[in-house]
N, C-alpha and C positions, 0 to 999 in steps of 0.2 A: 341698827341705824339706817335711815333711808334719806336720800336726797333726790329731788326731781327737778327736771328742767324741761319746760314746754318749748317745742319748736313748731314751725308751721305744719309739718306733716307727721309729727310723732311726739312721744314723750320719752325722754331719757331718764332712766332711774338708776341710781347707784345704791346698791344694798351691801351690807357687811354681814358676813356669817359669824359664827361664834368664835372664830379664830381671827376676827378683824380683817379678813380678806375681802377685798372689794369685788363685787359681782355686778357687772353692767347688764341692764335689762332695757331693751327697747320695746316700747308699746306703740303700735302703728295701726290705727283703724284704716282698713282698706275698702270697706263697704259698710253700709249701715248695720249689717248683721254679722260682719266678719272683722275680727281683730287679730293682727299678727303680733306674736311675742318672739323676741330673739333674746335668749339668755346666754351670755358669754361674749367672747370677742367676735369680730367680723360680721356685724349686721349688714354691711353693704355687699357682702359676697353674693354674686348672682346665683339664682336658683337654677338647678338642672331639671326641675320638674314642672314649673309653672308654664301655662300657655302664654303665648305672646299677648293675648287679649285679656289676661287676668286683671282684675281690678287692683288699683294701686293706691287709692286715696279716697277718704270719705270725710265729710264735714263732722267735726267733733269739738267738744269743749272740755276744759279741765275745771274741776271744782274741788276745793279743799274741804274735807269733812272732819268730823270730830276724831275719827280714827285713822285718817290718812288722806287719800285722794281718790277721785273718781273721774274716769275718762268716759264721756257720754256721747253717743250718737243718737240718731232718731229711734233706733231699735234696741240698743244695748247699753249697759253701763258696766265698765270694768273697774272695780274698786281695788285699791291697793292699801291694805292695812299696814300700819307701822309696826305694831308690837302685839303678837308676833307678825312678821312679814307673811302676808297671805294675799292671794289673788282670788277675787270672786267675780263671776259673770252673772248679771241679772238682766231680765228682759225689761221692756218699757214699763211694765206694771210693778216692777220691783221684785218679782219672783226670782229666787236664786236658781240658776241652772247648773253652774259649774263652780266648784270651790276647791282650793288647795287644802290639804289636810296635814297640818304640822304636828299633830298630837296622836299619831297612830301607835299607841303604847299599851303595854300590859301592866298588871298590878305592880310589877317591880320597877316600872319606869323604862323598861327596855323597849326599843322600837321594833314593831313589825315592819314598818317602812320608815326610813329616815325622811325628814321633811325635804322638800325640794332643795337640791344642792349639787355639789360637785366634789370629786376627789379622785386622784390617781388616773387622770385621763377619762373619767366618766362624768356624765351630767345626767341628772334625773329630775323628773317631775312627779310629785305625789299628789293625787287628787282624792277627794272624798267620794264614797259610794253610799247612796241612799238605800234603805232596806229593801225596797222592791225594784231597784234600778236594774235594767238589763243593758248589756253591751253587745254591739254588733260590729262587723267589718273585719279589717286587718287582712283582707285578701282571701284566697281560696284555701280554707282550712276545712278539714273533713269531720271534725267533731260537732258537738251541739252548736246550733246557730247562735244561741245566746252565749257569748264569750265569757260571761261572768263565772269565776271559779277556775278559769283556764290560764295557762301561761304559754307564751310563744317567743321564739327568736325570729326576728325579721331578717332572715338570711336565706336568699333564694337558693334552693338545692333541687337536685333530682330526687323527688320524694319516694321513688321506687314503689309506688302504689298510693293507696288512699286510706291507709290505716293508722298513720302516725301523725305527730304534730309537725312533721316536715312539710314544706310547701313549695310548689313550683311558682306560685304567684303570691308575693307579699305586697300588701298595700298599706302604708302607714296612716290609715284612716280609721278612727275609732268613733262609733256612733253610740249615743246614749239615749235611752228611753226618757231621760229627763229633759230632752230637747236641746242638746248640744252635740257638736262633733268636734274632734280634735284631729286636724291633719298635720302630720309632722313632715315638714318640708326638708327631709333628710334622705341621703342615700347611704349613710354610714350604718353599721349594724345597730339594731334596736332590740331591746328585750322588754316584753310586756308582762307584767304580773297583775292579773285582773281579779283581785279579790280572792286569790288562792290562799295566801298565807295570812290574810286578814280580811274579814268580811266588811271592813269599814273603809277600805281604800284600794285604789288601783295606782300602779306606778309604771312609768316608761323610763328606761335607761338607755342612753346613747353612748357608744364608744367614740366620743368626739370632744372637741374643745368648746362646743356650743350646742344649744338646743333651740331649734326654730320650729314654731308651730303656729297654726291658725286655729283660733276658736271660732266656731260657726254656730250661730243660734237659729233655731227654727222649731216650729210646732209640727212634729211628725218627721218621718224619714224623708219625704219628698224635698222639703226645703233644705234639709241638711245635705243631701246628696247633690242637689242643684248647686248649693254653695261650694261644695268640693269641685264640681265640674266647672263652675265659674273660674276657679283657680287653675285647674289642670287641663281643662278642655272638654268640650261636649263630645258625646259619642258620635262616631260616624255611623251612617246607615248603609249596610251592605246592599248589593244589588238584589233584585227580586228573586232571581234564580238561585241564589245562595240559600234560600229558605226551602228549596226542594230537598230531596233525600240524596245523601252522599254514600257511596259504597266503597269500601277499602279493605285492605288486609296487609299484614306485614309478612310477605308482600307478594304482589303479582310479579313473577320472575321473568316474564317475556311477553311479547306482543300477543301471542296466541292466547295466553291466559286472559289478558285484558279484554280482547275482542270476544272471547267465549262468554265471559261474564256479561259484557254489554249486550250481546245478542240474546242471552238467556233472560236477562231482565225484561227485554221487550217481549220475548215469547211468553213469559209467565205473567205479563201485564202487571208488573210491579213498578210503579212510578219511580223514576230516578233521574237526577240531573247531573250528578258529578261522579266520575270514577277517579279514584286517587291511586297513584303509583308511588310506593315507598322507595327506599334507596336503590332498589335493583335496576332502576333506569340508568344509573351511572356506572362507569367503569370501576370506580372505587365504591363499594357498597357494604362495608363492614357493619353498617347500621347506625353509626354515629357521626361519620364525616363523609365528605364527597368533593368531587372536583368539577362539577357542573358540565361534564362531558358525557354525552349519551353512550351507552354500551350498545352499539349497533349490531353486535352479534346476537343479542337477545331482543333488541328493539330496532329492527331494520327500518329505515325510512320513517323516522318518528313523525315528520311532517305529514306523511301520508296516513299514518295511524291517527293523528289528531283530526285530519279531515274526515276519515272514515267514521270516527266516533261522532264528530259533529253531524254527519249525515244521519246518525241514529238518535240525535238529540242530546248527546252527552258533551259536557265540558270536562276538561282534564285538569287535575290537580297533581302537582309534583312535590316531592319531599326535598328538603334541603336542611343544612346545618351551618352554623358559623365556624365550624371546625374543619381544618384543611389537612388532608393526608400528607404525611411527611415525604412519601415517595412519589408525589404527583408533580406535574409541571406547574400546577397552580401554586404549590408551595415554593418552588424555585422562583417563579415570577414575583409572588407576594413578598418573599423574604428579600429578594434583590431590590425591590422598590420601597422597602420599609413599611409594608402594609400589614405586617403580622406583629402580634404582641412580642416584645422583647422580654428577656428575663433579667432580673437584677444582677445575676451572676455573669459578668463578662460579655453581655450583649448577645448571647445566644437566644434562641427562641424560647419563650415561655410555653410549656407543654401542658396540654389537657390529658390527664391520666384517668384511670378508672375503667378503661375499655380494653378490648383485645390489643389495640395498637394506640400509641400516643398520637396526638394531633397538635397542630398549631391553631391559633385563634386569631381571627381577623380583628384589627384594631379600628373600631368604629369611632374613636376619637380623632382619627386622622381623616380630614375631609377628602383627600385624594383616595384613601383606601375605601371610603364609602362609595365614591363614584366608580371605582374599579369593581366593587362588589355589585353595585346597581347595574353596571353594564352587563355583567354575567346574567343577572336576573332578566334584564331587558331583552337579551337575546332569546331567552326561553319564552317570555311573554309575547314577543313579536312573532314567534313562529306559531302561536295559537294557544299556548298554555293559559288557562283562565285564572289560576290561583296557585299560590305557593304555600305549602305547609312549612312553617318556620319552626322546626323542631329544636329542642335543646336550648343552649345559651345559659344554663344554670351553673356552669363549671368554669368560670373564668379563673385561670391559675392565680394562686395567692402571690406568686412572685412576679406577676406581670407588671411591666413598665409601659404606661400608655403614652402615646404621642403627645397629648396635651398636658401631661404631668399629673393627671388625676391618680391618686394612690389606688392601688388595686382594691383595698378594703372599701373605698368609697365608690369605686366603679362597679363592684360585683353586682349589687342589686340593680344598677342602672343599665348594665350591659344588655339584657333582653330588650329593653325599651329602644335602645339605639339600633340594635339588629333588626327588630321588627319594623321600626319606623322606615328604615332604608327600603325594605321590601314593599311595604305598604305604599310609600311614595312612588316607587317605580311602577307598581301596578296601576296606580292612579294616572301616572304619566302616559302609560301605554294604552290602558283600557278605559280611562275616564271613570273608573269606579275604584274605591278603596276596599281591599279585602285581603286578609291572610287567614291561615289556620294555625294558630300559635299555641304553644304549651306553657311557656314561662311568661312572666309579666311583672309589672310594678305600677306605681302611681302614674297615671296618664295613659295606661294601656287601653283604656276605653276608646281612645282616639283611633286605635288600629285594630278593629275587630276582624275575625272572631277568634275566641280562645276556647280550647277544649281542656278536659280535666285529667290529663295524664294517663296513668297505667293501672286501672283497677283490675282486681282479680275477678274471675267468673263465679261470683257468689252473690246471694241476695244481700249479704252484709255490705259488700263493696258497692252494690247498686245503690243502697240507701246512702252510703258515704259519698258516692259520686253526686247524688242529688244535693246533699248538704254542702258539698264543696262548690257546686255551681251556684246555689242560692247565696252562699257567703261571698262569692265573687261578684254577684249582682249587688249585694249589700255593700260592696266596696267601690261602687261607682261605675261598674260595667253595665252594659245594656243587653249584651248577647252572650250566650254560653252554650257549651255542648259537652258531650262525654262519649266514650266508646260504647255503643249499644252492644250488649252481650258480655262486656268485660274484655280486657286485653289479654290476660294470661290465665292459664289454668292452675289449679291446685289439686293434687300435689305435683303434677307434671305441667311445665310451662305450656306444652302444646295441647293440653286437654281443652276441648271446646266447652262452652256452657251447655247445660241441659236444655232440651227444647223448651221446657216450662220457663226457665230463667230467661232464655232468649226472647220468648214471647212477652214476658212481663217487662223486660228492659226495653223492648221495641215499642210497646205501648206507651211507656213513659217518654222514650226518646223521640218518637214520632209526633208527640204532642208536647214538644219543647221548643226552645228558641231555634236551634239548628240541630239537624238530625244526621248522624253519621254512624254506620256500623263499621267496626274495626276490631281486629284481633291478632293474636300472635300465631301466625302460620295457618292455624285451622280456619276454614272458611267462615265468613260471616254473612254469606248470601242466604236468604231465607229458605230456599229449596233444600239447603244442606240439612235442615232440621225436620224435614218430612211434613206430613199432615198430622194435626191440624195447624202446625206452626206457620206453614206457608200461607194458608188461606187467611189466618188471623192477621199475619203481617201485612198481606195485601190489603185487607180491609182497612187497617189503620193508616197505611200509606196513602190509600185513596182518600180517606177522610182528611189527612193532612193537606193533600193537594186541593181538595174542595174548599178547605178553609184558607187557602192562600190569600184570597182578597182580604179576609179578616186579619190574617197574621201580618201581611205586609203593610196594610194600612195602620195597624197598631205599631209596627216597628218604626214607621216614619215619625212617631212621636217620641222616639228615644232621646232626641236632642232636647226635648222639653222636660226631661227628667222622668220619663215613663218607660222603664225597661220592658222588653217584650215578656219576659218571665220574671216573676218576683215572689218572694215569700209573703204570707198573709200579713205579717207585721208591716210590710211596706204600705199597704192600703188601709190598715186598721191599727195604727200605732197606739191608740188609746185603749184598745182591748187587750188587757194583760195576758189573756189566754194565747193570743197570737205570738207573744214573745217566745214561746217555747214550741211552736208548731213548725217543724222543719222537714216534714215528710209529705207536705202538700204545697201547692203553689198556684198562683194565678198565671194563666196564659192569655196575654192581652187583658183588656179591661173587664171581660165578661165571662171567661171560662175559668173554672176551678178544677184542678186535676189532683186526684188523690191516688197515687200509684199503689199497686199491690206488690208487696215484698214477699209473696209466697204464691205457689201455683194456684190455689183456690182457697175459698173460705171467706172469712169476714175480717174487716178492719174498722176501726173507729175513725170517723171523718168529722172534722170540725168545720161547721158552716158559720162564717161570721155574720155580722148584722146585715139584714136584708132578706129578700126572698130568693130561693134557689130552686131551679128545676133540674131533676135528674134528666140528663141528656137522652137516655135510652127509653125512659118510661113516661116522661112528662109529669111525674109525681113532684109536687111542690112541697118545699120545706121552708119554714121561717126561722132565720137565725137571730141572735147567736145561739147555737146549740150543737151538741155532739149527737151524731147518729151512728148506728151500727149498720154497716153496709156489707151485704153478702155478694160475692162475685165469683163466678166460674172463670175459667182460664180465658175465655173469649171476651170478658167484660172488664173494662177499666172504669172505675168510678169517676164520672165526669159530670159536672154541674154547670148550668148556665144561669147567670144573674137575671133575676126578675127585672123586666123593663129593657132587656138587651135586644138588639137587632143584629143578627149575624149575617154578614154578606157571604154568600156561598157561590163558588164558581163551578165550572163544569168538570167532568172527569177528564184528567190529563195524564199523559205518560211522562211529560216533562213540562217545566213551568211555562216556557214560551212556545209550546206546541202550537198554540193559537191564542188569540185574545181571550181574556177571561170572560167570555160570553158563551152562553147566556148566564147572567147573574140571577140568583134568586135570593130571597130574604127570609130568614127565620126570625120571627118576632115572638118574643116571650113576654106575655102581658104581665104588667106589674101595676103600680099605682097609676092613677090618672095623670096625664101630662104629655110631654113630648120628648122624644128621643132622637138624637142625631146619629146617623151612620155615615161614615166617610169611606169610600173605596178608592184606593190609590194603587196604581201600578207605575211602571217606569214610562208609561206612554200618556196617561191621562188621569185626571182626578174627577171623581164624581161625589156629589154630596146629596144625601136624601134626608128627609125628615119624616118620622113616624108620629102621627097625631092620633091620640087615643082619647075617647070620652067614654061615657058609661055604656054606650050602645054600639059604637062603631070605631073602625080604625081606617086611617087613610095614609098611604105612603106616597109622598110627592118628591120629585127631584128629577135629575137627569144632567145632561142630555144622554139619551140612549136611542139606538136605532131599532130597538125591539122592546117588548113589553114583559118585564120580569114577573115571575111568580112571587107571591107573598104567602108564606105559610105562617099561620098564627097559632102559637102554642098557648094553651091555657089549662089551668088545673081543674076547672069546673066543667069541662066539656070536651068534645072531640076537636081534633085539629081542623082548623079552617083554612081555606085557600082562597086567594083573590088575585087581582092583577094591579099593577102599578097605576095609580091615578083613579082607581075606582074604590069606593067605600065598601068595606066588608061589614055587614051587619053581624053583631055579636049576640043578638037575642034570638 
């Protein structure tokens, strides 16, 4: 039985289940292509995940049909069937995108998935799966990019690596190749069963008294992710220097080690912008908590060290955690002022266990505690620290009692977001740019980049899993990502370093990724530690990254428009079903396709989607869509340039702001006749150029510039041509 009541901003539906229990459902169109559903009590409860500027209302009309009702906007129709109760989402043409599945049964009538309903404190939604439908998103998971056939618990944990279904970053966003997305505006535990026990349905179950979700309609991945970002916020763009190389280790134990690495970087001519210091900079440095006080016996005169590094062109990153040592003055102060999580049992502190020593946890639901925590970060940032690595936050105690009354189970997934937001905001206040280096995350974390991928082992298998995790994070609304170049820990011994061949292959992938950091467990990750030819190959790709900085940063500036700097092939080619299953290649910006090698040398299959593609190293041209077999020695990473692209190339640099990105040159890869735009953006100026091509000539126009850039024209049917800005290059 169903009853409906139209109100100015929503439709109230009352349904009855097979036990005659009343089930309230609120239908609220918030944008022409987005409809909010709230199933259960409390539809007016405020969201903890939506951005302040999230859309809240759209024009809509209600129509009664032969089978029920339809809520229509200019872009979608949400129909509500009476018998059986079922929701369907269709586009303006009437094509069905999303539909609930009430009949997922076997020959005996037994259910694989029960119809949408509730019981024993659980609520669930059951939706149909089309035969060729692919599913994406749900955060940083390390298995196949297509989630179909998988199952996950949305419960943020320390994953202890990249080999299981555990996740540091869960995002309750599911994207379908059928042209819809479901964003679950929930922080409670969620469980997804995505066609694993039945090929005909997927189901999400919440341990809560309600289920709130937004159905987003769009043709392809771009409008779906933009719709999600309309709700939860657009990605921030980090500063240009963050796209340089970061060097790190767990960890540099004293100032002498830090300075020795910095000087050697410059001596070896390996470009680098950031040197990171893990917990050993603090007096309490067990590896999971700290007190924000410098250990000046190991790092004397830290301000002087920061200035000395600045003189060499380095910025400094520092490690921190939201966990407080019990035997520190910070714990005494925090507990005395009520800034630490209390336990349900008698008001004592809720403790974080699982490490060598227990810790207290900062209560980020207390505004005064947030300001106290921000003040400690501000002190570091004001002395010259450029960025904070916001580690951990996956281990909120189950017995925690929050200042604002949020139950621990509902705060658990939200906790990393609150922690990282405080650090990001403080960095913005001090430095006028927003940046962190975070491990955990949840819905909305795209607003506080950058995030890296946890603790992979030093194996080719973990290298591939790290890539899948980063691409999955991107498909969950993020715009930037990274991972530990070389792997974090050794097998069978934690301290075993990667082999030189693995280090090189991981470096090639990492240096041509969104953000690039080498990091590992005690063993060095500096390239000279791996001898020759590893050092020379690493230097070559680091120099290539720095020459590509004008291209990379200009592409990064479009992140707020829904164009992540790195993305899987399906992002740009959603209608090509082959791309649904390619998760070992990626686009870097709009014009580069990278196909990492997961072995020292040999061949791999590379999928080239629709269009023309140039081999970056040989200028050999291929026309897609097609698979090719690519042979690569250790020094070669399969790298392709889109036909018609114009790459802005900068000078050789040792660090990003060593000097202005002058002189620029342009690498033009001829494609079909027409015109291409290339925009060059740094934090000081914006330049736009147009490449005009006809049958016989090419001209690049634009500016302003105080010099005349070179133009290198690549074509498959002849030698490389060179010219100058503003002068026609004859192609015959």
